[in-house]
C-alpha positions, 0 to 999 in steps of 0.5 A: 596767099602768104601770111605771117604769124608772130610768135612771142619768144623763141621757146614758144616758137620751138614748142609750136614746131615740135621736136624735129619740126614734127608738129609743123610736118603734120600741118604741111602734110595735112593742109598741103601748105609751105610753113617756114620760120621767119625771125620771130614768127611763121610764114604760111603759103598755099591756097587760101583755104589751106592757109586759113586752116593751118592758122586755125590749127596753129592758134590751137596748137599755140594755146596748148603748148603753153600748158604742156608739151604736145603729144603727136595724138593731140596735134592729130586731134587739132588737125582732124577738128579742122578738117571736119570744118570746126574751129578747135577750141583747145579747152573743150577739145581736151576737157576732163571727162572724169577724175580717177580714184587716184586723182588722175584726170581722163580726157579725150586724146583724139578728135574721134574720142572727143566726138564719141564723148560728146555723143554719149553726153548728148544722146540716150543711145550711142554705138561706139564702133572701132578697134582695140585700143580706141578707148571705146569701153574706158571712156564709157565707163568713165562717163557712167561713173561721172553721171552716177556720182553726180546723181544723174542716174541711180544705177550703172549696168555693165554687160557683155555676151559670154562669147570670146575668141571661140571659147565655150563657157561649159568647158571652162572650170568652176561655177557659173560665176567663176566661168563669167568673171574672166570675160567681165574683168575689163569692166571690173577693172575700169570701175575700180580705176574710177571708184577705188576698190572700197567704193566699188565694192560698196556699190556692187553690194548695194546693187547700185552697180551691176556687172553681169552677162548679157543673158541676165538682162532678159525680162527686165526694164532698166530705168534711171540707169547708165547701161553699157554693152561691151563686145557687142559684135558678139551678140546675135540680132535677137540678143541685141534687140532684146538688150536695146528694148530693156531701156526704161525711163531716164536711162542711157545706153552705150553699145561698144564693139569691134565689127572686124573681130566677131567671135560668133560662128561664120554663119551667124550674123553679128547683132551689132552689124545688124543693129547699125543698119537697122538704126542708122536713121533713127532719131536719137541714135548716134553711131561714132566710128573710131579708127587707127588714128584714135588708138591711144593704147600703143603706136604699134596697135595702130600700125597693126590695125592699118596693116590688117585693113590694108590686107583685108582691102586687097583681099576684097579687091583681088577677086574683082580684079580677076573678073 
C-alpha cells in the first residue's frame, strides 16, 4: 500500500528527515519501506504493516522534532518502541526521570532505558543487565534519590562487592576505608550529581544514605529503603542470596551488572548469573536486558561491545563447526 503524510512546512519536513536524511534512512532500514518526500509531505510505500509502523514512528518523531533536534539514539528509541508493538508516546518515552543538583534533567535516552526505568518504578526487585555505558547504575541512583526526596523511602543504600578486575583489597595501601573507597567512588559521584556535595554529606552523616561494601549487609534487615547492588556479576551465589534476603518492608532493590565482565576466579559461578536463572519466573521480579543500542556513554563503546559480541559468538560456534 501507499499513503502520504502531509507536513506543515519545509522546516518541519527537514527536521523530520534529519541531517542527510539520517532519520528516514533508519526508518527505511527498520521497516523495509520506501519513504520519499513529495511536495509538502512524505510518501510511504510497502506492506501494510510496515507502512503503519512507519506512520506511527513518524508521528512520534514529528512531535519530538518540534521541541528540539533529535539525536540518533532518540530515533532508535522510537523505532524500538514501534518494533515492540507499542505506540510511541513522545512525552512519556523521554519523560524526566530526575533533576540533578545543577538543574539538569535526566531522561531515558533509549527504549531499553525506558523499559528499565518503568520496571524500577513498578516492581520491588529489578535486575538491570547490560554492558558499560548503558546507564544501569546512574538511572538507578537517579530513581533512588527521587524516591528519597519524595519521602517514599527513608534511606538509600548503595553497595558493591569489593572485587574488581582481579585486584585483592589486602594488597592495596591504607586502612579499610581507603581500600574500599575507590570501588565505591562511582556511586559517590552519582549521588553527588543529584544531591549536591553539601546535601549529600549531610545525609551521609545522618545515616540516611549509606554507601558500603556488600559484606556490610550481612545480618541486617533493610526496611523502608531503596537499595542498589552494583557490579553484581562479581558476587557469589551465597553473597547474592544473602543480599536479596535482606529486603524488609517498603523496600525496593535494583541489582545491576554486566555478566560479560566477571572478575571472579574462573571456577567461581557468578551470583548474578545464578540469580537470573533461579528468579526468572518469580512474581514481582523483573529482568531488563540492555544492549549496545542502549549505550549512551560514547558511540565507540557501542561499536566495541558489538565487536566483542561478534568475536565471542564466532569463538562459541567454531568448535561446533569443527565437530
